[in-house]
Biopython code that builds the backbone (N, CA, C, O; Angstrom):
import numpy as np
from Bio.PDB.StructureBuilder import StructureBuilder

atoms = [
    (1, "MET", "N", (57.862, -23.537, 24.802)),
    (1, "MET", "CA", (56.732, -22.583, 24.962)),
    (1, "MET", "C", (55.936, -23.297, 26.009)),
    (1, "MET", "O", (55.633, -24.479, 25.840)),
    (2, "ASP", "N", (55.550, -22.579, 27.177)),
    (2, "ASP", "CA", (54.657, -23.030, 28.130)),
    (2, "ASP", "C", (53.184, -22.608, 27.963)),
    (2, "ASP", "O", (52.937, -21.402, 27.990)),
    (3, "VAL", "N", (52.312, -23.381, 27.813)),
    (3, "VAL", "CA", (50.913, -23.166, 27.606)),
    (3, "VAL", "C", (49.982, -23.794, 28.795)),
    (3, "VAL", "O", (49.798, -25.008, 28.881)),
    (4, "THR", "N", (49.456, -22.918, 29.637)),
    (4, "THR", "CA", (48.669, -23.368, 30.613)),
    (4, "THR", "C", (47.252, -23.002, 30.267)),
    (4, "THR", "O", (46.876, -21.850, 30.049)),
    (5, "ILE", "N", (46.471, -24.118, 30.233)),
    (5, "ILE", "CA", (45.074, -23.964, 30.021)),
    (5, "ILE", "C", (44.340, -24.287, 31.249)),
    (5, "ILE", "O", (44.576, -25.380, 31.766)),
    (6, "SER", "N", (43.424, -23.446, 31.835)),
    (6, "SER", "CA", (42.698, -23.768, 33.010)),
    (6, "SER", "C", (41.179, -23.889, 32.534)),
    (6, "SER", "O", (40.570, -22.989, 31.955)),
    (7, "ASN", "N", (40.642, -25.196, 32.883)),
    (7, "ASN", "CA", (39.338, -25.379, 32.722)),
    (7, "ASN", "C", (38.645, -25.780, 33.980)),
    (7, "ASN", "O", (38.793, -26.949, 34.336)),
    (8, "PRO", "N", (37.951, -25.031, 34.666)),
    (8, "PRO", "CA", (37.314, -25.311, 36.044)),
    (8, "PRO", "C", (36.434, -26.577, 35.939)),
    (8, "PRO", "O", (36.489, -27.414, 36.840)),
    (9, "ALA", "N", (35.595, -26.752, 34.835)),
    (9, "ALA", "CA", (34.807, -27.814, 34.768)),
    (9, "ALA", "C", (35.630, -29.252, 34.634)),
    (9, "ALA", "O", (35.300, -30.300, 35.189)),
    (10, "TRP", "N", (36.717, -29.068, 33.813)),
    (10, "TRP", "CA", (37.646, -30.328, 33.589)),
    (10, "TRP", "C", (38.297, -30.655, 34.764)),
    (10, "TRP", "O", (38.557, -31.846, 34.934)),
    (11, "GLU", "N", (38.679, -29.698, 35.777)),
    (11, "GLU", "CA", (39.531, -29.874, 36.942)),
    (11, "GLU", "C", (38.580, -30.561, 37.967)),
    (11, "GLU", "O", (39.102, -31.158, 38.908)),
    (12, "LYS", "N", (37.332, -30.524, 37.865)),
    (12, "LYS", "CA", (36.244, -31.037, 38.804)),
    (12, "LYS", "C", (36.051, -32.650, 38.462)),
    (12, "LYS", "O", (35.472, -33.388, 39.259)),
    (13, "LEU", "N", (36.544, -33.085, 37.314)),
    (13, "LEU", "CA", (36.148, -34.361, 36.896)),
    (13, "LEU", "C", (37.110, -35.399, 37.439)),
    (13, "LEU", "O", (38.298, -35.082, 37.493)),
    (14, "SER", "N", (36.746, -36.570, 37.836)),
    (14, "SER", "CA", (37.470, -37.587, 38.282)),
    (14, "SER", "C", (38.425, -38.064, 37.108)),
    (14, "SER", "O", (38.278, -37.709, 35.938)),
    (15, "HIS", "N", (39.373, -38.873, 37.545)),
    (15, "HIS", "CA", (40.368, -39.441, 36.550)),
    (15, "HIS", "C", (39.586, -40.319, 35.642)),
    (15, "HIS", "O", (39.877, -40.268, 34.447)),
    (16, "ALA", "N", (38.662, -41.097, 36.018)),
    (16, "ALA", "CA", (37.854, -41.900, 35.278)),
    (16, "ALA", "C", (36.891, -41.170, 34.202)),
    (16, "ALA", "O", (36.667, -41.654, 33.093)),
    (17, "GLU", "N", (36.356, -39.965, 34.655)),
    (17, "GLU", "CA", (35.617, -39.205, 33.833)),
    (17, "GLU", "C", (36.373, -38.470, 32.817)),
    (17, "GLU", "O", (35.869, -38.162, 31.737)),
    (18, "LYS", "N", (37.747, -38.143, 33.195)),
    (18, "LYS", "CA", (38.617, -37.541, 32.102)),
    (18, "LYS", "C", (38.963, -38.647, 31.043)),
    (18, "LYS", "O", (38.958, -38.470, 29.825)),
    (19, "LYS", "N", (39.237, -39.708, 31.635)),
    (19, "LYS", "CA", (39.629, -40.928, 30.582)),
    (19, "LYS", "C", (38.447, -41.130, 29.692)),
    (19, "LYS", "O", (38.692, -41.177, 28.487)),
    (20, "HIS", "N", (37.185, -41.259, 30.086)),
    (20, "HIS", "CA", (35.951, -41.504, 29.206)),
    (20, "HIS", "C", (35.807, -40.389, 28.228)),
    (20, "HIS", "O", (35.469, -40.632, 27.070)),
    (21, "ALA", "N", (36.040, -39.215, 28.629)),
    (21, "ALA", "CA", (35.859, -37.959, 27.871)),
    (21, "ALA", "C", (36.954, -38.064, 26.717)),
    (21, "ALA", "O", (36.592, -37.926, 25.548)),
    (22, "LEU", "N", (38.175, -38.286, 27.005)),
    (22, "LEU", "CA", (39.170, -38.657, 26.125)),
    (22, "LEU", "C", (38.874, -39.733, 25.068)),
    (22, "LEU", "O", (39.132, -39.574, 23.875)),
    (23, "PHE", "N", (38.359, -40.748, 25.546)),
    (23, "PHE", "CA", (37.905, -41.962, 24.732)),
    (23, "PHE", "C", (36.928, -41.459, 23.746)),
    (23, "PHE", "O", (37.132, -41.722, 22.561)),
    (24, "LEU", "N", (35.746, -40.672, 24.134)),
    (24, "LEU", "CA", (34.705, -40.128, 23.425)),
    (24, "LEU", "C", (35.302, -39.122, 22.153)),
    (24, "LEU", "O", (34.907, -39.137, 20.988)),
    (25, "ALA", "N", (36.277, -38.325, 22.687)),
    (25, "ALA", "CA", (36.796, -37.453, 21.671)),
    (25, "ALA", "C", (37.458, -38.229, 20.717)),
    (25, "ALA", "O", (37.233, -37.970, 19.535)),
    (26, "GLN", "N", (38.369, -39.292, 21.053)),
    (26, "GLN", "CA", (39.155, -40.065, 20.036)),
    (26, "GLN", "C", (38.123, -40.865, 19.099)),
    (26, "GLN", "O", (38.347, -41.056, 17.903)),
    (27, "LYS", "N", (37.050, -41.282, 19.715)),
    (27, "LYS", "CA", (36.097, -42.029, 18.938)),
    (27, "LYS", "C", (35.507, -41.105, 17.825)),
    (27, "LYS", "O", (35.461, -41.374, 16.624)),
    (28, "HIS", "N", (35.051, -39.933, 18.455)),
    (28, "HIS", "CA", (34.569, -39.010, 17.442)),
    (28, "HIS", "C", (35.631, -38.681, 16.202)),
    (28, "HIS", "O", (35.334, -38.752, 15.009)),
    (29, "THR", "N", (36.649, -38.388, 16.620)),
    (29, "THR", "CA", (37.798, -38.307, 15.483)),
    (29, "THR", "C", (37.855, -39.411, 14.477)),
    (29, "THR", "O", (37.991, -39.202, 13.271)),
    (30, "LEU", "N", (37.735, -40.707, 15.070)),
    (30, "LEU", "CA", (37.745, -41.838, 14.111)),
    (30, "LEU", "C", (36.460, -41.817, 13.319)),
    (30, "LEU", "O", (36.488, -42.236, 12.162)),
    (31, "GLU", "N", (35.368, -41.378, 13.825)),
    (31, "GLU", "CA", (34.185, -41.507, 13.100)),
    (31, "GLU", "C", (34.141, -40.427, 11.919)),
    (31, "GLU", "O", (33.568, -40.648, 10.852)),
    (32, "LEU", "N", (34.797, -39.253, 12.220)),
    (32, "LEU", "CA", (35.031, -38.216, 11.163)),
    (32, "LEU", "C", (35.929, -38.650, 10.039)),
    (32, "LEU", "O", (35.673, -38.352, 8.873)),
    (33, "PHE", "N", (37.000, -39.368, 10.396)),
    (33, "PHE", "CA", (37.806, -40.022, 9.395)),
    (33, "PHE", "C", (37.003, -40.919, 8.569)),
    (33, "PHE", "O", (37.108, -40.882, 7.344)),
    (34, "LEU", "N", (36.150, -41.779, 9.204)),
    (34, "LEU", "CA", (35.421, -42.688, 8.447)),
    (34, "LEU", "C", (34.483, -42.082, 7.565)),
    (34, "LEU", "O", (34.417, -42.507, 6.412)),
    (35, "GLU", "N", (33.638, -41.012, 7.994)),
    (35, "GLU", "CA", (32.850, -40.248, 7.295)),
    (35, "GLU", "C", (33.380, -39.594, 6.005)),
    (35, "GLU", "O", (32.688, -39.448, 4.998)),
    (36, "ARG", "N", (34.598, -39.232, 6.116)),
    (36, "ARG", "CA", (35.251, -38.554, 5.001)),
    (36, "ARG", "C", (35.971, -39.318, 4.120)),
    (36, "ARG", "O", (36.607, -38.786, 3.210)),
    (37, "GLY", "N", (35.938, -40.825, 4.330)),
    (37, "GLY", "CA", (36.666, -41.579, 3.520)),
    (37, "GLY", "C", (38.182, -41.648, 3.857)),
    (37, "GLY", "O", (38.973, -42.189, 3.085)),
    (38, "ALA", "N", (38.548, -41.107, 4.987)),
    (38, "ALA", "CA", (40.024, -41.111, 5.213)),
    (38, "ALA", "C", (40.473, -42.510, 5.687)),
    (38, "ALA", "O", (41.665, -42.777, 5.533)),
    (39, "ILE", "N", (39.660, -43.439, 6.248)),
    (39, "ILE", "CA", (39.887, -44.781, 6.626)),
    (39, "ILE", "C", (38.751, -45.559, 6.291)),
    (39, "ILE", "O", (37.606, -45.112, 6.236)),
    (40, "SER", "N", (39.137, -46.909, 6.035)),
    (40, "SER", "CA", (38.037, -47.848, 5.641)),
    (40, "SER", "C", (37.240, -48.259, 6.976)),
    (40, "SER", "O", (37.625, -47.985, 8.113)),
    (41, "GLN", "N", (36.129, -48.924, 6.672)),
    (41, "GLN", "CA", (35.413, -49.487, 7.819)),
    (41, "GLN", "C", (36.308, -50.548, 8.674)),
    (41, "GLN", "O", (36.266, -50.576, 9.904)),
    (42, "ALA", "N", (37.031, -51.320, 7.980)),
    (42, "ALA", "CA", (37.870, -52.268, 8.687)),
    (42, "ALA", "C", (38.898, -51.391, 9.579)),
    (42, "ALA", "O", (39.170, -51.786, 10.713)),
    (43, "GLN", "N", (39.433, -50.275, 9.099)),
    (43, "GLN", "CA", (40.493, -49.590, 9.903)),
    (43, "GLN", "C", (39.779, -49.093, 11.133)),
    (43, "GLN", "O", (40.275, -49.166, 12.257)),
    (44, "PHE", "N", (38.520, -48.550, 10.854)),
    (44, "PHE", "CA", (37.756, -47.950, 11.898)),
    (44, "PHE", "C", (37.463, -48.972, 13.029)),
    (44, "PHE", "O", (37.591, -48.678, 14.217)),
    (45, "ASP", "N", (37.071, -50.160, 12.598)),
    (45, "ASP", "CA", (36.733, -51.175, 13.499)),
    (45, "ASP", "C", (37.783, -51.629, 14.254)),
    (45, "ASP", "O", (37.576, -51.795, 15.456)),
    (46, "LYS", "N", (39.051, -51.904, 13.723)),
    (46, "LYS", "CA", (40.123, -52.130, 14.255)),
    (46, "LYS", "C", (40.679, -51.173, 15.356)),
    (46, "LYS", "O", (41.028, -51.528, 16.481)),
    (47, "SER", "N", (40.708, -49.847, 14.835)),
    (47, "SER", "CA", (41.179, -48.794, 15.690)),
    (47, "SER", "C", (40.285, -48.679, 16.888)),
    (47, "SER", "O", (40.707, -48.527, 18.035)),
    (48, "LEU", "N", (39.043, -48.760, 16.551)),
    (48, "LEU", "CA", (38.020, -48.653, 17.903)),
    (48, "LEU", "C", (38.105, -49.558, 18.802)),
    (48, "LEU", "O", (37.977, -49.298, 19.998)),
    (49, "GLY", "N", (38.365, -50.907, 18.277)),
    (49, "GLY", "CA", (38.525, -52.157, 19.136)),
    (49, "GLY", "C", (39.718, -52.108, 19.930)),
    (49, "GLY", "O", (39.683, -52.405, 21.124)),
    (50, "ASP", "N", (40.796, -51.745, 19.338)),
    (50, "ASP", "CA", (42.035, -51.503, 20.102)),
    (50, "ASP", "C", (42.145, -50.376, 21.216)),
    (50, "ASP", "O", (42.790, -50.458, 22.261)),
    (51, "MET", "N", (41.338, -49.248, 20.747)),
    (51, "MET", "CA", (41.110, -48.205, 21.774)),
    (51, "MET", "C", (40.331, -48.473, 22.912)),
    (51, "MET", "O", (40.614, -48.098, 24.050)),
    (52, "ARG", "N", (39.190, -49.230, 22.536)),
    (52, "ARG", "CA", (38.460, -49.727, 23.746)),
    (52, "ARG", "C", (39.125, -50.683, 24.690)),
    (52, "ARG", "O", (38.926, -50.685, 25.905)),
    (53, "GLU", "N", (39.903, -51.468, 24.071)),
    (53, "GLU", "CA", (40.779, -52.616, 24.789)),
    (53, "GLU", "C", (41.688, -51.611, 25.804)),
    (53, "GLU", "O", (41.549, -51.588, 27.027)),
    (54, "LYS", "N", (42.453, -50.951, 25.194)),
    (54, "LYS", "CA", (43.649, -50.318, 25.888)),
    (54, "LYS", "C", (42.835, -49.150, 26.886)),
    (54, "LYS", "O", (43.412, -48.783, 27.909)),
    (55, "MET", "N", (41.787, -48.715, 26.622)),
    (55, "MET", "CA", (41.155, -47.646, 27.641)),
    (55, "MET", "C", (40.235, -48.194, 28.455)),
    (55, "MET", "O", (39.690, -47.483, 29.299)),
    (56, "GLY", "N", (39.944, -49.433, 28.340)),
    (56, "GLY", "CA", (39.123, -50.173, 29.445)),
    (56, "GLY", "C", (37.590, -49.737, 29.040)),
    (56, "GLY", "O", (36.780, -49.650, 29.963)),
    (57, "GLU", "N", (37.185, -49.476, 27.778)),
    (57, "GLU", "CA", (35.916, -48.880, 27.541)),
    (57, "GLU", "C", (35.052, -50.057, 27.149)),
    (57, "GLU", "O", (35.532, -51.006, 26.529)),
    (58, "GLY", "N", (33.717, -50.000, 27.525)),
    (58, "GLY", "CA", (32.839, -51.137, 26.953)),
    (58, "GLY", "C", (32.493, -50.806, 25.519)),
    (58, "GLY", "O", (32.837, -49.786, 24.921)),
    (59, "ALA", "N", (31.741, -51.841, 25.031)),
    (59, "ALA", "CA", (31.529, -51.907, 23.538)),
    (59, "ALA", "C", (30.222, -50.939, 23.296)),
    (59, "ALA", "O", (29.912, -50.647, 22.141)),
    (60, "ASN", "N", (29.502, -50.474, 24.359)),
    (60, "ASN", "CA", (28.251, -49.679, 23.963)),
    (60, "ASN", "C", (28.453, -48.132, 23.871)),
    (60, "ASN", "O", (27.446, -47.424, 23.899)),
    (61, "GLU", "N", (29.618, -47.595, 23.771)),
    (61, "GLU", "CA", (29.813, -46.148, 23.826)),
    (61, "GLU", "C", (29.574, -45.696, 22.386)),
    (61, "GLU", "O", (29.664, -44.505, 22.089)),
]
sb = StructureBuilder()
sb.init_structure("model")
sb.init_model(0)
sb.init_chain("A")
sb.init_seg("    ")
for serial, (resi, resn, name, xyz) in enumerate(atoms, 1):
    if name == "N":
        sb.init_residue(resn, " ", resi, " ")
    sb.init_atom(name, np.array(xyz, "f"), 0.0, 1.0, " ", f" {name:<3s}", serial, name[0])
structure = sb.get_structure()
């Protein structure tokens, strides 16, 4: 199945801006898991730390 989604706002973002938006979306997902008790605080901290390291994000997001 070929799915093409066009988002003019997304297309105007730089690679770094797209990468940061992806990081924020993934962080939000982790926060939702934590809020709902799907993961522990330790799992959240580890996952977020690993994600920051791999995506080159600072600790203040």
